KOLTORTI-901959 format. One line per 3 residues: number of its first residue (from 0); for each residue x, y, z of C-alpha. Coordinates in steps of 0.02 Angstrom, whole numbers, padded with zeros to 5 digits. Each point is the difference from the previous one (the first is absolute). Last residue first. Layout:
// residues N
NUM> X Y Z | ...
END
This chain:
// residues 231
230> 03473 -00853 -08822 | -00098 00054 -00155 | -00165 -00064 00065
227> 00019 00094 00164 | 00048 00161 -00085 | -00153 -00009 -00114
224> -00113 -00028 00151 | 00072 00153 00084 | -00016 00106 -00157
221> -00183 -00031 -00030 | -00111 -00153 -00006 | -00039 -00139 00121
218> -00104 -00153 -00046 | 00127 -00136 00038 | -00106 -00073 00141
215> 00144 00019 00123 | 00034 00172 -00071 | -00182 00052 00015
212> -00005 -00064 00178 | 00150 00106 00047 | -00087 00149 00081
209> -00127 -00107 00093 | 00128 -00118 00075 | 00112 00148 00034
206> -00130 00091 00104 | -00051 -00161 00088 | 00179 -00024 00062
203> -00002 00164 00094 | 00093 00154 -00063 | 00158 00073 00077
200> 00036 00186 -00015 | 00043 00044 00181 | 00049 -00178 00048
197> 00142 -00005 -00124 | 00071 00167 00056 | -00019 -00047 00184
194> 00097 -00159 -00028 | -00074 -00156 00083 | -00050 -00080 -00165
191> 00182 00008 -00055 | 00055 -00100 00151 | -00134 -00131 -00034
188> 00056 -00017 -00181 | 00181 -00015 00060 | -00047 -00142 00116
185> -00090 -00088 -00142 | 00148 00028 -00115 | 00115 -00073 00131
182> -00107 -00156 00018 | -00019 -00035 -00186 | 00002 -00190 00019
179> -00189 00000 00024 | -00023 00061 -00178 | -00101 00163 -00010
176> -00173 -00043 -00061 | -00081 -00036 -00168 | -00183 -00053 -00015
173> -00016 00096 -00164 | -00138 00128 00028 | -00003 00018 00190
170> 00178 -00053 00036 | 00066 00107 -00142 | -00106 00146 00061
167> 00073 -00022 00173 | 00171 00054 -00068 | -00055 00180 -00029
164> 00090 00064 00156 | 00142 -00112 -00055 | 00000 00082 -00171
161> 00017 00172 00081 | 00150 -00061 00103 | 00126 -00049 -00133
158> 00080 00163 -00058 | -00031 00083 00168 | 00108 -00129 00088
155> 00137 00022 -00130 | -00015 00189 00020 | 00068 -00023 00175
152> -00058 -00020 00180 | 00141 -00015 00125 | 00038 -00149 00114
149> 00067 -00113 -00135 | 00001 00015 -00189 | -00165 -00086 -00033
146> -00084 00059 00159 | -00026 -00059 00179 | 00181 -00045 00030
143> 00054 -00182 00007 | 00159 00038 -00098 | -00116 00075 -00132
140> 00102 -00044 -00153 | 00009 -00189 00001 | -00179 -00049 00041
137> -00068 00159 -00079 | 00067 -00045 -00170 | 00081 -00167 -00042
134> -00108 -00114 00108 | -00166 00090 00020 | 00005 00093 -00165
131> 00044 -00162 -00090 | -00143 -00087 00089 | -00117 00139 -00055
128> 00061 -00009 -00180 | -00028 -00188 -00008 | -00175 00019 00072
125> -00037 00129 -00134 | 00057 -00120 -00136 | -00101 -00145 00071
122> -00154 00111 00012 | 00032 00056 -00179 | -00007 -00177 -00069
119> -00146 -00052 00110 | -00100 00152 -00056 | 00035 -00036 -00182
116> -00063 -00179 00020 | -00151 00058 00099 | -00044 00119 -00143
113> -00009 00190 -00021 | 00161 00056 00085 | -00025 00184 00044
110> 00037 -00014 00186 | 00144 -00120 -00031 | 00072 00113 -00134
107> -00018 00149 00116 | 00103 -00077 00141 | 00124 -00060 -00132
104> 00024 00179 -00061 | 00027 00062 00180 | 00128 -00132 00051
101> 00115 -00008 -00150 | 00035 00165 -00089 | -00051 00136 00122
98> 00029 -00092 00164 | 00163 -00072 -00065 | 00051 00177 -00053
95> -00030 00059 00178 | 00105 -00148 00055 | 00145 00048 -00113
92> -00017 00182 00050 | 00024 -00043 00183 | 00153 -00105 -00042
89> 00073 00147 -00098 | -00030 00115 00149 | 00090 -00125 00111
86> 00150 00004 -00116 | 00000 00189 -00014 | -00012 00028 00188
83> -00126 00137 00039 | -00146 -00121 00020 | -00170 00057 -00064
80> -00152 00063 00097 | 00085 00148 00082 | -00097 00081 00143
77> 00039 00179 -00047 | 00074 00003 -00175 | -00148 00083 -00085
74> 00069 00035 -00174 | 00092 -00166 -00014 | -00129 -00114 00080
71> -00138 00084 -00099 | 00093 -00033 -00162 | 00025 -00182 00051
68> -00186 -00014 00031 | -00047 00083 -00164 | 00116 -00115 -00098
65> -00077 -00156 00076 | -00176 00069 -00021 | 00012 00047 -00183
62> -00026 00187 -00030 | 00090 00163 00039 | -00050 00179 -00042
59> 00127 00128 00055 | -00030 00187 -00006 | -00043 00008 00185
56> -00037 -00177 00052 | -00137 -00080 -00104 | -00029 -00185 00030
53> -00069 -00140 -00107 | -00069 -00165 00059 | -00091 -00043 -00106
50> -00012 -00033 -00186 | -00045 00094 -00159 | 00174 -00036 -00068
47> 00037 00187 -00028 | -00068 00039 00174 | -00027 00185 00037
44> -00052 00059 -00174 | -00093 -00164 -00021 | -00103 00043 00155
41> -00084 00151 -00080 | -00125 -00108 -00093 | -00068 -00077 00160
38> 00026 -00188 00016 | -00155 -00110 -00006 | 00061 -00178 00032
35> 00149 00063 00100 | -00110 00108 00112 | 00133 00117 00069
32> 00009 00055 00182 | 00093 00161 00035 | 00097 00007 00164
29> 00090 00155 00062 | 00156 -00044 00095 | 00087 00038 00165
26> 00157 -00103 00020 | 00008 -00102 00160 | 00134 -00112 -00073
23> -00099 -00156 00043 | -00158 00081 -00067 | 00081 00048 -00165
20> 00072 -00175 -00021 | -00167 -00080 00042 | -00091 00107 -00128
17> 00133 -00049 -00126 | -00022 -00187 00023 | -00190 00013 -00004
14> 00015 00083 -00171 | 00078 -00161 -00061 | -00134 -00102 00089
11> -00139 00088 -00098 | -00174 -00015 00078 | 00006 00171 00079
8> 00054 00090 -00157 | 00136 00132 00007 | 00060 00168 -00060
5> 00113 00072 00134 | 00039 00185 00015 | 00149 00031 00112
2> 00049 00154 00102 | -00175 00023 00068 | -00057 00182 00012
END
């Protein structure tokens, strides 16, 4: 029997984070897919927020992807995904927080922006965040290693990557591309694409274009759409 039960949704980038963490740690897990627009009644007993991802591990039920991934890193210490040094761990958490509070919400705001004026505003904001990530984040922290914190993959990489796999939807629906100045981010993106864990669950661009059309057209409903609008 699998040690971890994971409640997930294929389209959800937050659940994507946790699937990658489990794969990188080689932890066996049982996957249950949840339709977020038609959630089963029993799911609220598992997920008080009605969101994915959620994991069950023994008597523990843990939700919120960032918290889940740190939990997994603590209870399955093989192949650590966070630094052991307190200062470096704090830096990692700062950039995970940046992903959660700056980068990801702006990604969604650009996708959901209803008018050209709104789209231009959020495109500028997202471009600003990407340049900040390039110069103050990976550019300074990686020491020319493949990943955010150097030669070893970390939870920082997993915090950002799912939105980069979905990045082509911004190009398709909003004409937005990664700024040419973001050389290190482009190299990192390519390194992430080469990971076996990433490749094993990766979806093609057309999948995301179809899945996100209702968000680009502002016709989505359900918990995922509500989260996007609140960000």
